[in-house]
C-alpha positions in Angstrom: -5.9 8.5 4.4 -8.9 10.5 5.6 -9.9 13.9 3.9 -12.2 15.3 6.1 -9.5 16.9 8.0 -9.3 20.0 5.4 -13.0 20.3 5.1 -14.1 21.5 9.2 -11.4 23.6 11.4 -12.2 21.2 14.5 -12.4 17.6 15.4 -14.8 16.6 17.9 -14.0 13.6 19.9 -16.6 11.7 22.1 -14.6 8.5 22.7 -12.7 8.5 26.1 -10.4 6.1 24.8 -9.6 8.0 21.6 -9.1 11.1 24.0 -6.2 9.2 26.0 -5.1 7.7 22.7 -4.6 11.2 21.2 -3.2 12.7 24.3 -0.5 9.8 24.6 0.3 11.0 20.8 0.7 14.7 22.0 -2.6 16.2 21.0 -4.7 18.0 23.5 -8.2 19.3 23.3 -8.4 23.0 23.1 -11.9 22.6 24.5 -14.2 20.5 26.7 -18.1 20.7 26.0 -21.0 19.1 27.3 -22.3 16.5 24.7 -25.4 17.8 22.6 -26.9 14.2 22.6 -26.3 13.8 26.2 -25.1 16.3 28.5 -24.0 14.1 31.1 -21.1 13.4 28.9 -18.3 15.5 27.5 -16.8 16.0 23.8 -13.5 17.2 23.2 -12.5 19.9 20.6 -9.2 19.3 18.7 -7.7 21.6 15.9 -8.6 19.7 12.9 -4.9 18.7 11.4 -3.4 16.4 9.3 -1.5 14.9 12.0 -4.6 15.1 14.1 -6.5 13.2 10.9 -3.7 10.6 10.6 -3.6 9.9 14.3 -7.5 9.5 14.6 -7.3 7.0 11.8 -4.5 5.2 13.3 -6.7 4.7 16.6 -9.8 3.5 14.6 -7.8 1.1 12.4 -6.2 -0.5 15.8 -10.0 -0.5 17.3 -11.2 -2.3 14.1 -8.3 -4.6 14.7 -9.1 -5.3 17.9 -12.7 -6.3 17.4 -11.7 -9.0 15.3 
């Protein structure tokens, strides 16, 4: 389990696939913002909770297994 969920109040998602995964899990962004690195793209701000951290970790594990 990741422990970053307790350090910051918000989690910023910049991956569209992760956004869809999180939405399917019942998590919805608080706000949509332009990406600071490239304003042509968006980032999505979520409240950073233990449940969200678990869902993000699940997504990352699935993506890592998908690449193999």
